[in-house]
C-alpha positions as a Python dict, from the first residue, in 0.01 Angstrom:
ca = {
    (1, 'M'): (0, 0, 0),
    (2, 'V'): (-36, 341, 164),
    (3, 'K'): (-40, 664, -37),
    (4, 'C'): (252, 886, 55),
    (5, 'P'): (119, 1212, 200),
    (6, 'A'): (434, 1398, 90),
    (7, 'C'): (408, 1292, -276),
    (8, 'P'): (222, 1528, -511),
    (9, 'H'): (-132, 1410, -585),
    (10, 'P'): (-345, 1637, -810),
    (11, 'G'): (-676, 1720, -646),
    (12, 'C'): (-548, 1613, -305),
    (13, 'N'): (-240, 1801, -187),
    (14, 'L'): (-143, 2027, -480),
    (15, 'P'): (-251, 2392, -500),
    (16, 'D'): (-499, 2508, -765),
    (17, 'N'): (-338, 2593, -1102),
    (18, 'W'): (-17, 2407, -1015),
    (19, 'E'): (23, 2327, -1387),
    (20, 'K'): (77, 2699, -1456),
    (21, 'A'): (373, 2738, -1219),
    (22, 'G'): (606, 2811, -1513),
    (23, 'P'): (975, 2776, -1424),
    (24, 'L'): (882, 2663, -1071),
    (25, 'L'): (698, 2354, -1200),
    (26, 'F'): (980, 2136, -1059),
    (27, 'L'): (839, 2209, -711),
    (28, 'Y'): (546, 1980, -791),
    (29, 'A'): (739, 1699, -959),
    (30, 'L'): (756, 1348, -820),
    (31, 'F'): (1114, 1224, -780),
    (32, 'I'): (1158, 851, -729),
    (33, 'T'): (1500, 735, -616),
    (34, 'V'): (1663, 436, -457),
    (35, 'N'): (1917, 471, -181),
    (36, 'G'): (2174, 205, -255),
    (37, 'N'): (2482, 374, -114),
    (38, 'F'): (2523, 110, 156),
    (39, 'K'): (2607, -145, -115),
    (40, 'L'): (2867, 83, -274),
    (41, 'K'): (3032, 145, 62),
    (42, 'G'): (3042, -229, 125),
    (43, 'K'): (3215, -284, -210),
    (44, 'E'): (3482, -30, -117),
    (45, 'R'): (3551, -230, 201),
    (46, 'H'): (3544, -562, 11),
    (47, 'L'): (3253, -687, 224),
    (48, 'K'): (3025, -969, 115),
    (49, 'D'): (2654, -909, 63),
    (50, 'V'): (2510, -990, 405),
    (51, 'E'): (2155, -1125, 436),
    (52, 'L'): (1962, -954, 711),
    (53, 'M'): (1691, -1216, 762),
    (54, 'L'): (1803, -1522, 563),
    (55, 'G'): (1549, -1484, 282),
    (56, 'W'): (1256, -1365, 488),
    (57, 'G'): (1200, -1076, 236),
}
């Protein structure tokens, strides 16, 4: 696994005293999300779940 250079890592890519940012502390938060919109759009079109590589995951 490779460390994400854009993700906040204390002591690596965060400024000094980042904990004292007050109301701007959200700037240094790590947000983890999953983009699953393609499945929702397929449901709207009544499409089946299509395998891309026949179980090669």
